[in-house]
N, C-alpha and C positions, 0 to 999 in steps of 0.2 A: 419552609424552604425545604425541602430535599436536595441529596445530591443528584438522585435519579430525576427529580422535574427540573432540575437546573440542565439537566442532561438532555431533557426532550426539549426544552427552551431553545437550546444552543442548536440541536439536531434540526429543527426546524425553525429556526430564528424568528422565534416569537417574543422578539424585545424591538425597541426603537433603535435604528440601525443610523439615526443621524447623529453627526460628529460623535463619533466615536473615538475616543482618546485613551491611551493608555494612562497606568496614575504615573508617570513618568511624564506626560503629556505629548505625549506622541500621537499622530493619527492611525484612524485604525478603519480598514475598508475588508470587510470579511467576501473572498471571491467565490470560495467553496469552503463551508463549515466543517467539512470532512466526512469519513464513513465513521459510523458508531461502533466500536469496540467491545467486544463482552468478554475478552480473553483479557492475559496478562499485559501491562503496559499501560500507556495513556489513555484515556478516553475515547478520543477522533484520532483517526490514521488519514494519510494523504488531505491533509486541507490546506487552504490555498488563501495566505492573508498577507495583505499588504500594509506594512508598518510603518510609518514613515513617507520614504519614497522607493523602501525597499521590500520587492514581493517575494515571500517566503512561502515554501512547499515545506510540508511535517506534520509534525501531531501538536493536539491541541488537549492540556489537561483541565479538568475542572473541580474546582473546590466549593463548598459553603462561604469557608474564609479562608484568607490568602494563606494563615499559619498552619495550614494542613497540610500544607507542602513539606515541611518539617517533620510535622506530627507523623505524617504517613513515610516518611523516612525516604524522599524521591531523591535528595539530596547527594545520598549517596547509590541511588540504582542505577545502572548503565543504562536502563531501556528509558530513562528521560530524560537522556541527551538531546534527543531530536525535536523535542518540544521548543515549539517558537512563540506558543502564547498561552500563557497561566490565566483561563477565566473563572470569576470568583462573584460569588453574591455579593459577600462584603470584604471588600480591604480591611481587617483588623490592623494591620502591621505595619503600613506606611509604606509595603512595598519597596522601590528602588530607591525612596528617600530615604531609606536607614542608612545607618554607618556600616550596618551587617546585614545585606541583601538576605530576604526570607526565601524565596526562590531560586536558589544557586545550584546548578546540576552537578553532575560528578565530575565534571570538566572545568567548572568554576565559571561557566559561563551567567550571566543573568537573565532569567525569562523575562519579559515583557507582561504585565498586568493589567485586565481590562476587567472592572467591576459592572457588572449587571443589573446592581439593585438601582431601584427607582425608575429602570426603561422597560419592564413590563407588567403588561396588564394590569390593573386589580381583578379585573374580571376573572380571567385563567386563573389567577392565584386562589380566588374566592371559589369557583367552581370545583376546582380540584382539590379544596380544603372539604368541601360539600363530598366528595365522592369518597374522600379517607376516610371520613366521620359518620358515615350514616351505616345504619345495621338492617338494610332493608335486603330482600332479595339478590339484589346486585344493584353496585354501587350506583349505577346511573339511571335506576327506575325512573325518575322522575323525569328525566331529558330523551330518554330512549326512544322516543315517538319523533323525535328533530332527526334521527339519523336516515339516511335513503337508502333504498332498497339497493342501489347498486352496491353500497359499503356492504351491507348485511352479506350479500353474494358472493363478494370476493373475499370477505373476512371467513365466511362458512368454510369456504374453498379451503382457504388455508388452514382454518382449525382441523378439519378434517385429514389434510395431510401431515397436519404436524401430531393429532392423536395416532394414526396408523406408522409412522416414523418413530413414535415412541413403544410403541407397540414392537415394531421390527426388532430393536432393541433386546426385548424379552424373548423373542422366536430367536435371536444370533443366541444369545444366552443357551437357550435349550439345545441349539443347533450346535456347540462347544462342547456341551456332556455327553451327544453321541457322534462326536467323530463326522458333523455336516452331515446325517442321515435327514432327507428331509420327510420319507414318508414316516419315521418314526418321530421325527419333531412334530409333525401335523398329528401324528396318533396320542402322542403326549395332551397337545392341547385339546384335542377334542375329549378327553376323558375328563380332564379337567372341567371342561365345558359342562359337559354331563352332569358332573357335581353339584349343580346349582350353587349357588351362596354359600350354604353351609357344608359343602363337603367336597369342596373343590381341591382342598390339599390332598386328601385321603383317596380320592379317583387319582390324580395325579399319581401318588406313589401306586397305584396299584397298578397304573399303564407302564409306569417306570420299571417295575417290579415282574413282569413278564417279558422276557424280548419278544421282540414282533416276529419274528421268525416262526416261533415258536404259535403263534396264534397264528401264523398262518397254515402250518401242518395240519390244523384242526380245524380250520374255515366251514370245512363242509358240515360239521359234528356241532349244532347247536348245542346241546348239551353238554359236550365234551367244554366248547367257549366260555357257558355260564358257570359250570365247574370251576373254571381258571379263575374267571373275575371273581364271581361271589366265594369262591373261597379265600382267596388271596384279601378280600375284605373281612375277614372274619366270620362271613355270616352263616357258614355251616359248621358250627364249632356246637351248635345246643342239639339236645334228643327229640327228634322229631318223630312224628307218627304217619306223615303223608309220604306216601314212597318216590313222590318224584323227589323231594331234597333228601331222601335217605339214599337214593339213587345219585345223585348227585355228589354227595360226601363221599362214595366208594370213586367215583371218577376223579374228584379232587384230590382225596388221598394218595392213589395211585400217580397221578400226575406230577404232584407235589414232591413224592419220590424220584420219581423219573427225571423230571429237570432240576431236581434240586430247590425247590421255589422256598422261599423262606416270607410267610404272611408278613401284611403291610402292620406297620405299629401304630399308625393312627385310623383311631377308630370313625365309622362312618355312624351318622346322625339318624334320627328319624323326627325328633321332636319338633314341633312348630313348623314342620310341613305340612303341605297338601299331601294325601295319598300318592296322587300320580308323579310327584317328583320322590319318594321314598326311594332309598339305594338301592335295594332291591330290582325297582322297576325301572331305575335307570339303567342298572348295569344288565337288565335281561335285555334292554334294549341297544344296547351298546353292546353287546355279544350279536345281538341280529343284525346290525350294522356291519360288524366282521363278516358276518354267516354271508350276506348278501353283497359285500363290494372286495375288490382285489386292486391295489395300488391306487386307492381313492384320491390321493391327492394329484398323481399323475392323471388320472383323470378329469380331474378340478382342472386342471392346468390348459388342458385339450380342449375342454367345452368353453362354447362362448356364451352360453344363456345361463340366466341363475335359475331357470326354470330345470333345465337339466339336474343341478345341482339339487335344488330341493324335492326332485323325484328320488333322488339314491339315498337321501337322506329321510324319506316317508318311510320308515319302518315300524314293526310291529312285533310287538316279544311274542313269544310262542305260545301255544294254546292255556298252558297251565295258571300263566299269569292274567288271563282273562278271569278268573274267579276269583284271583289273590293278590293282593299288595305285599303279606308277608308271608312265610312258611307257614303251614298247619292254620290258618286262618280264613277260610273260605269266605267269599263276600258274593254280589249277585254279579251277572255277569256283562263285563265290559272289557271291548278292547283295547290293550294297549297301546295304541298307535303312538306316535312320538307328536304328532300335532304340529298345526301350523306356528304357533308361537315359539313353541322350541327350535322347529327347524331357521325361522327367521332369526332367533337368538345367537344359532351357531353359525349362520350365516354374518351374522354383524361380528361376534366374537371369538372366532375361530376361522371361518375360511378367508374371509375379505381381510384381516391381518395376516396371516400366512401368505396370500398369495401376494400382497403388497410388497411383503417382507421378500420373499423370493425374487421380484422384481427388482426391489433395490440392491438386493445383494449380487444379481447377476448384469444390473445395471440395462434392463430390458421394461421400457414404460407401458409396453404392450399389458404383461401383466398388472401391473398397478393400474392403468385406467380401468381393467376391467374389475379390478377389486371396487372402484369407486363407482364404477356404473351400476355392480350388482347391489349397492346399497342403495343405490336410487331406485332401482327396483324393487326393495324388501321394505316392507311396513315399517312404520316409524316406530321407536320405543314410547310406550307411557309410565312416565314415571313422575317423582313430584318434582325433579328438575324441568322437565319437557312442560308439565302441565302450567308449573310457575312461569316459562317463558310466553307459554302460550295465553294465558292471561296477558299478560303486557302485549299481545297483537303480534308476537314474533311466531312465522310461520315454522311448521313442524309435519312437514307431509310424507315424508320416508325418512328411512336409517339413515341417510347421509345428512340431513337435517338433526335428529337425534343425535348422532354420535357427535357432531359440530358441537351442539348447542352444550353438550356433558362437558366437551373438553373446555367451552367457554366458561361454564361454568366452574368446575374444579379447579382449571388450571389458571384462570386469571379473575373471575370474579372473586371466589372464595379467598384469593393470595390480594386480592385488590390492586392489579398488576395492569391498570387502566391505561397507564402511559405508554405500555406494550400492545394493548388493544387496538383494534382497528375501531371499533364503535368508541371506545373512550377517547380515542385520537380524534374523532369524528365531532364529539361533543364539545372535548376541548377547542378544536380550532373555531367553534362555531361559538367561541363567546362573545 
């Protein structure tokens, strides 16, 4: 037995409620178990319990053992003065039968004790133990096919909202850094997204090192934009032979001095990357995106379709990069367009989270709904986690699904938070 499992049992009243009595022999009737409290104070608030002939309204505290009341120092904590019932798995101290009461409040009142040991289904306890002890892809792998589709749908909805709310906190952190400039925040996160997994921190540092108004001044000159971005990345410091990088070097030297730019200390990496994801290519594409767009986040807020957004991001690096992945290293011709997969990646990891955060910050559900709708219109992610769920027969038809499944795996399954999970709840209820 764990305290969280005991809370779960009490919350959903998964115990035999016949002839309930306190350790002092008073009858107990649970009229309302209360609201589960994840903050400081007793475990359940606003409960309604009839003890003997008196109906009480207040809080309920749960522990594995009665002696945990004093162990947790509740007897000297005023937050527990309103506790009307102490629910325990095992009464290890005699409760009110002792001359010195175990669960006495700061105000010296005695809290009645209700013991649940022997009243809970052994099948529920066994199934919970199985969930906690398994080392499979997800704890409920053996029972997942018993979960109804309607449960999956509602749980995925909540998972995705939880994921976007968590990402909204990251957006809020960026906003605090730039005095709540939404366009600049979007630019920082967009640049980070272009860095892929290997260069995310370096690309974010590059974006933060160049004021957005400086980029706006040069948006009509693609060579100047490339010079600024590649120069700040430290990619224009070598001795080149091609005319193009030599020209970019001169441009960067001039504007570095003009704007007093400090090159980023975070290095960019090429190792173990596909050539199409090399930082040179991604920065050149990022420069073209700045060149082709203005007030991008404002445009995103105003449009209604994901199709428009995808077209805006469908950029191609300038001609030099059709024959290169790195400076001074010519290759066969290939246009370096951003590609459908990368555009979808940007929708999933930058556009939707920032749009959802904007809606949350301004309390405008239309933006949040639009973010969710666009994820439904975007292709599902294909990775080890989504493939693992698909092997178990779980649907992954769009980015809405894949983002929800990533949240489920990383925030619930990996941490074995089955008691907080809609799927885990369903399985435990069907014991």
